[in-house]
N, C-alpha and C positions, 0 to 999 in steps of 0.2 A: 292562395291565402284561403284558409277555411272560413266558411260562413256559418251563420246560425243553423242552417239546415244541416251542414256537415257535422257540426258539433252535436246537433240533435241525433243524427244517425249514429255517431260514435258513442254518444251516451246511451242510446238504445241498445247498441251491441254489447257495451260493457255491462250495463244493467242486466241484460239477458244472460251474459256469461256468468255474472256473479250469482244470479238467481239459480242457474244451472248448477254451479258449484255448491251452493247452499242446500239445494234440493238433493243433490247426490250425497252430500254429507248426512242430511237428515235420514235418508234411506239406509245408507251403509252403517251408520251408528246403531240402527235398530236390529242389525242382524247379529245373532249370538256369536258367530265365529269371528266377528270384528270387535267384539267388546273389549278385548285386551289392547286393541290399537287406539280406541278412542277414550279409554278410561284407565290408562296404565298407572297413573299415579295412585289411584285407590288400591290397585292390586299390590303395588310395591309397599303401601302402608299396611297391607293385610286386611283392609276394610271391605274388600269386594272379592267375590269368587265367580268363576265361570258360570254364567246362566245355564240352568238345566231345563230342558223342555221334555216333557212327557209326550208320548204319542208316536207318530210316525218318524222315520229316519230324517225326512226333510225338515221337520220342525226343529231338529237339533242344530240346523245350519241356517235356516231361513225363518224370519218372523212372519207368521201367517195371520197375525192379528191386524186386520186392515184398519181398525179403528186407530191404531197408534200412528198410522201414516198420516191421518187427518190432522194430527197435532205435531207436524214435522217441524214447526218453529218454536216449539215449547222450550227448546234449549236456551233460547234468548233470555226469557224472564228468569229461568233457573240460574243463569249465569250471573244475574244481577241480584240475586236474593242474599248471597253470603255477605254478612257485614264485613267492614274493613278489618276490625280487630280479629275476627275469626279467620279472615283471609291471610293476615300476617301470621297467626299461629299455624295455619295450614300450609303456606307457601313461602313464608319469609317476608322480611321487610323489603328486600330488593324487588321482589315481584310486585308487592303492593305499591311501591313508590313508582315503579315503572308504569303501572296502570294510570297513576295520577298524571303523568305526562299527557296522556290522551285527554284526561279530564280538564287539565289546564288548557288544552287546545279548544275544548268546547267552552270553557268559562271565558276565554279571551275572544273567540271569534263569533260567538252567537251574538253578543251585543254589537260587535263591530260590524257584523254582516247586516243586522237590522238597521243600524244607523247609516251605514253606507248606501244600502238600497233606498232608504227613505230620504236621504239628502243628496248624496253625490250622483246617483244614477239619474235622477231628474235633471240635476244641474248640468250634467254631461250630455244628456240625450236631446235637450231642448236647444240644441245649436246645429248648424249646418256647415261647420268648418270643413270637414272632410269632403263634403259634396261640392262646395263652392271654391275653396281656396286651393286644395291639394289634390286635384284630379289626377295628376300624374303619379301619385304615390299609391302603391298597392294597399288596399284597406279591405276590411270586412265589416259585416254588420255589427260584430261584437265591438269593433273599435268605436262605433258611434256611442257605445255606452261608457267609453273610457274618457280619460282626461285629454286624449288627442282631439276630441271633437269640440273642445273649448277654444275660441279664438285667441290669438296672441294678445297679451296686455290686458285681457279681460278681468274685471273686478271679481268674476266668479272664481278665480283661483284662490281668493282668500278664503273661500268655503273649504277648499282642499287643505289649506294650511291650518285652519281651525280644527278640521277633522283629524289631521295628522297629530295635533296636540292632544286631542280628545283620545285618539286610538293609543298614543304612547302613554299617557297617564293612566288609562285604564289598564293597559298591559303591565306597567310597573306596579299598580296597586295589586293586581292578581299575583304577580311574582313575589312581591313582598309578603303577602299572606301565605302563599305556598311555601316560601323559603322558611318562614317562621314555623309553619305547621310541620314541614319535613324535618327541620332540626329538632323540634320537640319530640317527634316520632322516633327519631334516631336515638336521642338520649334516653327516652322511656324504654325503647327496645333494649338498649344496653343494660339498663338498670334491671329490667324484669327478666332478661334472658337467663337461661339456665347456664351453669358453668361450662366453659369451653376452654380448650388448651391455649388458644391464641390470646385469651384475656390475661394470661399469666406469663406470656412468652415473648421474647425479643429476638429478632434476627440481627446477629452481630456479623459484620463483614469487615474485610481488610484487617484481619488480625495479624499483628506484626511478627515476623519469624524470629525464633529464638534457637540458638544453636545448642542450648542446654536442655530445652524442654520441647516436647511434642506440642502440636496445636491443642490437643485436649488438655494437657497439663497447663499450658500458657492461658487458656480461657479460664479454667477453673481457678488458677491463682489470682488473675486479674479481678475476678468478680468476688472472690473471698476477701480480697484486700479492700476493694472499692465499694462493694455492696454487702458488707458482712452480715447485716441483720435480715436481708431480704433474699439473697441468692439461695437457690435451692438445688438446681441440677442443670445439666447441659447436654446437648447432643451435637457433635461436630458434623459437618457436612462432608460427604464422601462422593466422589465421582463414580457413580454406578450406571452411567448411561449405556455402556456397552453391555453390562449385565442385564439391564432392563430390555435391551433389544433382543438378547438371547432368550430371555423369558417370554417376551411377546411372540418371538418366532416359534418357541416350543409350544405355546398355547395354540397358535395357528395350526401347527402340525397335529396337535391333539384334537382339534376340531374336525380336521380332515379324517383323522383315524376314526373318530366317532361316526362320521358320516359313512365311511366305507364299511365299518362294522354293522351299522344299522342297516345298510344296503344288503350286506351279505345275510344278516339274520332274516331278511324278508325273502330272500332267494338263495337257499343253500346249494342250489344246483351248480353254481358257478362262482368261482372266487373273482372279486373285482380286479381288474387290470388297469393300469395307468402307465403313461409315458413320463420318463424323468426329465425331459427337456423343458424349455420355457413354456409356462402355462399349460403343460401337458400336451402341447401340440405336436411334439416330435421327440425323438430320443428312444432309449431302450425301453421295451415293454417289461414291466415287473409287477409282481403281486403287490397291489396297493396297500394291503393291511401290513404285510411283512415290511414293506419299504418304509412306512411311516413309524412302525415300531422301532426299526433300526435307526431312523432319523432322530426320533424322540430320545432314545438311549444316548446317542451321540451328543445331542444338545444338552442333555442332563449332565453328562460329564464335563462338557465345556462350561456349563453354568456353575458346577461345583468348583472347578478350577478358577473361574473368574471370581466367584464369591470369595474364595480363599485369598486371591490376589488383592482384591479390593479391601479386605479387612486387615491385611498385613503390610501392604506396600505404602509407605508414608507419602509417596507421590499421589496416591489416590485420595488423600485427606486434603480437603480445600481449607484456606484460611478464613473459615466462616463457621458459625455455629448457631444453633437455637438454644438460647439461654432462658431458663424458666425461673420464676421467683415464687416466693411463698404467698404473695398477695398481688392483687391488681395494682395497688398503690406502688409497690416496688417495681412492677413491670413499667408502669406509666412514667415513673421518675427516670428510669433507665432509657426508655424508648424516646423520650422528649428532651434529653439533655445531651451535652457533649461530654464524651467519656475521657478524652485525652487532650493533652496540651496541643498535640498535632491534630488538626481538625480532619485529616485525611485517614487517620487510623482509628480503630475500634468504632466504626460507624454502626450506629444502632437505629433500628426502626422497628415498628410493630411487626410481629410475625403474622403472615397470613394464617388463616385456619388451616388445618392439615389438608383438607380436601381441596383447598384453594391453591396450594403450593404447586408451582410448575417446576418439578424436580430437575428436568433437563438443563435449566438455566442456572441452577445453584452451582454447577461445576464451572461456570465461566469466571475467570479471574476478574476481580472488580476493576483492576486497572485497565482492562481492555474494553470495559463498557462504554466509556467516553468515546473511544475511537469508533466503536461499533455504531453508537448513536450518530455520530457525525457522518459516517458512511451512509446510513439509512436516511439521514436528512437530505443529503445530496441526491440519493437515489429517488426519494419521494418527490423532490423538486422536478427532476427530469421526467419522472413518471407522469406527474400532474400536467405539465406543460406540453409534453410531446403527445399525451393522450388527446389533447384538444384537437390535434390535426385529424386523426381518424374519425373522432366524434363529429366534427364539422362536415367531413366528407360523406359520412354515412347519413347524416341528417339531410344534407343536400340531395343525396340520392333518393332518400325516402320522401320525395315530393312529387307532384304531377309532372313538373318541368324536368326534374332529374331523372325520373323513370322513363319519360318519353325521349330524353336525349340518350340515355344508356341503352334503352331497348326500343327502337322506333317501331318495331313490328307489333308492339303491344299497345300503340297509340289508339286504335279503334276500340280496344277492350277498355282501356283506362278512361276514355271519354264518356263511357256509359254512366249516366248520372249517379246511380246507386254505387257503383264501383269507385267512381271518383270521390264520392262522399266518404266511403270507407277508408280510402287511402289518405285523404287529407285529414280526416278526423281521428284515425286510429293508427296508421303505420308509423309515423315518427315517433310516438311514445313507446311502441312496443320494440322498435328497433333500438332505441336508446337503452331500454330495460335489458334487452338481451345482450347489448354491447358491454354492460357493466356487471354481468352475472359472475365473472370470475374475480372481480376487484376485491371483495372482502377476503377471499382466500389469500390473494397476493399481499394485502396489508397486514394480515395476521402473521404471515411468514416473515415480513419485515419486522414486525413487533417482536416476535420470537428471537430473531437475530440480534435485536438490541439488548437482550439479557434481562428482561423483567422477570421477577421471581414468583409471580402469582398469576393465576388465570384471570383474575379480576382486572389487574393492572394491564395485562396484555389486551384484554377486550376494551378497556378505556382508551389506551393509546391507539388501538386500531380504529375505534369509533371516532376519535379526534381527527385522525387522518382521513377517514372516510368522509367526515363532515367537510373538511377543507377541500377535498376532491370534489364533492358535490358543489360546494360554493363556487370554485374556480371553473370547473368544467360543465357541470350540468346546468348551473344557473348563469354565471357570467359568460361562459362559452356559448351556451345556446342563445342568450340575448344578443351578444355582440356579433357572433358569427352568423347567426340566424338573421339578424336585421340587415347585416351587410349583404348577405346573399339575396335576400328578398328585394333589396332596393338597389342593387348593383347598376342595373340598367338606368335607374333614375338618376344615380350619382353621376354617371357618365354624360348625361344629357343636360344636367343642371349646371348653373354657375356655382362658383365656389361659395358665394354668399348664402346660397340656399341650402347648402349641405347640413349645417347645424340644425336648421329647422326640420329637415327631413329625419335626421337621427332622432330628434326629440319626439317626433311623431311615431317613428318606427319601433322604438324600444317597447312601449306598451303593447305594440301589435303581437309580440311574442307570447302574450297571454293565451292565445288560442293553442299554441304548442304545449304550454304547461297544463292547460286544461285536459288535453288528451293524455298527457303524461300521468296526471292525477287519476284519471279514470282507468288507465291500464294498470299502473303500479298500485294505486290506492284502493280502487273498488274491486277489480277482478283479482288483483294480487292478494288482497286480504281474504277474499272469499276462497281463493285457492289454498291459502294457509290452513284453513280449518278442515279442508278436504283431506289433507295429509296423504296424498296419493303415493308418494315415495315410501314413507314409513309403512303404509298398508301393504304394498307389494313386497317389501323386504321382510316384514314380519311373516307373512304367509310363505314365502320361500324358505326362510329359516325354520319355520314350524313344521314344513313338510319334510325337509331334508336333513336338518341338524338337531332338532330338539329331542332329547331323550329324557331329561330330568326337568324338574320344576325350576332348578337353577338356570338351565338352558333356556327355558321358556321366558324367565325374567330378563335374561340377556337379549333374547330375541326381541322383546317388546320394550326395550330401553327407549324411552321417549325422547331423550335428549334434553337440552335445557333451553331457556329463553336466550337467544343470541343477541346480547346487548350491542355487540360491535356492528350488527347489521341493522338491527331495528331502531335504535335511538337516532343514528345519522338520518335515516329515512324520515322519521318524525320531524327532525329539525329542518329538513328540506321543506316540508309543508308549512312549518312556522315561518320560514324565510319567504316562501312564495306568498303566503297570506299577509305578511307585514308589508312586503314591497308593493303588492297589487291592491291593497285595501283602499289606497287613495288614488291609485292609477287606473285600475280596471276592476271595479268591484264585482263584476259578473263572475270572477273566478272564485269568490269566497263560498258560495253554496256547495261547490264541489269539494272544497277542503272540509267543510262541515260534515258532509256525508262520509268522507274518509274517517274523520276523528271519531264520529258516532259508531260507524261499523267496526273500526279497528278496536275501540274500547270493549265492545261486546264480545267480539271474537277472541281477543287475547285474555279477556277475563275468563272465558270458557276454557281456553287453552291452559292457563295457569292453574285453574282449579282442578282440572281433570287430566291434563296431559303432561305438561313440562315438569320435570324434576330438577329444580335448580341446583346447579353444579357447585355453587359456593354461596356464602352469605357475607356481603360486605357492609351490611347495615346502611345501605343507601349512600355509600361513599361517592358515588358518581353524580350526586345531585348538583354540586357546584358547577360541573361541566354543562349539564342541562340548562341551568340558569344562565350561565355565560353565553351559550350559543343562541338563546333567545334574545339576549341583549344585542348580540352581534347582528341578528336579523333586524331588530329595531334600527341600528345604526346604518345598516345597508339601505334600509327604506328611506332614512333621512337623506343619505348621500344620493340616492337615485332621484328623490323628489327635488333636491337642490339642482341636480344636473338637468332635469326635465324642465323645470320652471325657468332656468337660465336660457333655455331655447325658446321660451314663450314670452321673452321680453318682460320678465318680472324679477329682475335682478334685486329689487328692494326686499324681496322675500327671503333672500339668502341669510341675512343676519338672524332673522326669526328661526329658520330652520337650524342654523348653526347653533343657536342658543338652545334649541331643543335637543340637539345631539350631545352638547355639553351637559345638560341636565341628566340625560340618559347615562352618560359615563359616570357622573357623580353618584347616581343611584346605584350603579353597579359597584362602585368602590365602597359605598355605604353598606350594601348588603354583604360584600366580601369581608369587610372588617367586622361586621356585627354577627354574621351567622356562620361564615365558612369555618372558623376555628372549631366548631362543634363537629366537623366532618374530617378534621386532619389531626386533632388532639383528643385526648381522653381526660376530662376534668378530674383533678386529684380529689376534689370533693366528692364526686360521684364514685370514684374508686374506693375511697374510704368508706363511704356508706354501703356500698355493695359488699365489701369485705366484712364490715361489722355485722350486717344482717346475715351474711352466710355463716359466720362463726357462731352466731347466736342460734341458728337453726340446726346446724350440723357441726358441732364443736369437735367431734371425734374423727372427722373426715381427713384422711392422709393424702395430701397432694403428690407426694413423691411418686408412688406407683402410677398415679393417674397421668402425670406429666412425663414420666421418664421415657416411655416409648412412644409418645404422641407424634414426634416428628422423625421417626425412623423411615428411611426410604421404603417405598411400598414393596420392593423386591425382597426386603428382609422381614416384612411384617409377619408372614405366616410362621417363619422360624421363631421370631421373637415372641409371638403370641403363646407358643407352647412352653416357653421357659417361664418358671416362677422364680422371682428373686426375693430373697429375704429382706425385709425393710428393718433397719435398726434405728430406733428413735432415741436420740440423746437428749439429756437435760441441758438447759441453756447454761453455758459457762463459758469462760475464757479459755481459748485454745491457741496453739501455735499454728499459723498458716504455713504449710510445708512448701518448699521450693527446692529445685535442683540447682539453682543458680549458685555459683561458688561465692559470689559477693555477699549473699544473704540467705544462707541455708534455712534459717528459721526466723521469720518475721513475726514478732508478737503483735497480735491485734485481736481485740475482743470480737468473737463470732458467736452467733446464736444459730447454729445449724440444726436442721431437722432432718436427719437422715441424708446428709450430703453424700455425694457419690464416693467420697474418700475422706476419712477422718484424719489420718496421719500421713499417708502416702510415704511409707518408708522406701518404696521402690517406685520406679516409673510406671505410670499407668499405661498399658499397651493400647494402641490405637483402636484395635478391634473391640475393645470393651465398650466403646461408644461409636456405634457405626454411623 
């Protein structure tokens, strides 16, 4: 069991490692040749150019101004200077609201930490329960500051109950204010935002088959009949996954060709040679340039054939389409209403913005999605609970006793006081961190298999599962398995009547493990985040061997985006630990505060200077964030009820159950009051936005703006070169065409503005709308 000295050593090591990371970052970011790595966002915006240094050759690569190194932490105040409104304009609402999660952590835990240390720590410490009553239970100095040190049945437990009420009410107050603030920010962002295709577009799925009409004709006819005044145009969804793979493969070959041509241009004496086998390790030796030219030509022919097949083969057209409307109001009405008598047909939802679309999943038949999600639910269940076995085993090994048992020859080394402190205060946390390193990738693959059609929804689903995994394995698994392993010898020797008391004392003792985990993952991990060692190495390798043009350089310095599916569940784990241990072991709270404070500054810097957000969902993830903090509160209530029941204070259970009920009521209130702003678009706001836009730009034609917005990326280059003539018709009554024999011409008033077809005398070929 780690002691205060062990935790002090671990804290010193983690603080030192964090300082080293920050110092290395401060030095590397000042070097001219690293400028594109640490400030790529400004380059992509065209607001920054490579620094030029006059003088010696060395000055072009190394900053020799030693005065600048004295201000190596000036990036911190610089990261805090940008106002929130400017940050939203610069990086988007998603990024700004993501940062508010860290601010909420500070708003919640700063007062809670002050109150807990002022009230609960003295109440806990001024007892000698662990010394006198439970000498046979493994404990540490930290446990003397926890609730375990209060004697059974003591009136002092009422202090913990009062503090539980105070902490819960304060947390709910902060959450209420933040929910209201973020909801208003979202609505204001949607009102003030510039025109985007997704504001006018709806994704329609499960289009019913029709023997007389193609998918494109069926969609057009349905919306001309049922939305005659607002329907504008549509684009059917095609299965171009194979074509996309071929295009990606050709791009890879082209990159290698560029590399070999650049290599040959630098040394004309010898043509580059390569092997055609796996990874170039074996196989026939060939001329690398000629080989790649031949491969690219072959792929280009395959791409042309596949493109022709996709455009002409009806089987490549999916029963889904992106349908665009003349106004936001028309899109909102369609997206938020049932279109057919059969609720399983003509399913509509807001279309993701074009850069948010996950094109690979659009080709998945809608009827198979329910089966896919059931399979993934079962797979996730087994992944979660079977993962607990190796986690418990690894954590058992990452202790003094476990190491000595597994490797007896290391016992003399392990028993050295400093080494022992490092192992007890550092090793368990870093082992768990390494053990979970591939989990986000696994969960993202599972989410993709489920068929979500946008990157944002994929990340939200992956984040949800990551959070559940952390809750079950990292938190509950570590508490239950860890306590049982630590106290197994005690359980065997004790009578059955004493076991509940031992468990009640042992559960808060896992605070030492979580403290080490917070330091490893939270302190050193966040400091390593800003160093960006992996992107730094990749950029310089690409810049040395592959970059030939400015476009190549932009691709080489691609900073990526803020990974919501990884970052948000990690934040929620700290909320969970803080809520649970606030009344149990308050000594953990300062470590959480350091994490929230450091992470807020670091990620603000990264969002301003580095990350280029992949999509903009207008903070659609916020209800998930709110709900998970509520879950953390409920888990803290349940844990305190279970703990006090072992302390002979059963009369406190009704008060804590009441507190849990109040918390659930608060969640339902917030859900009913604010969540609609995140799942629906108010028609009043839509009309207001449409009216203002028409007044400011009455001559703008939406048809060409929306017509090609949702074309599959592999068709984009070809489509951008074609100019289509736009025909604007006067508002009049027209005949809605159909090829159905039962109703060839259905009279209905329609006010089309350059619809994709006015009379449809013949069938519209599928390839006209890729």
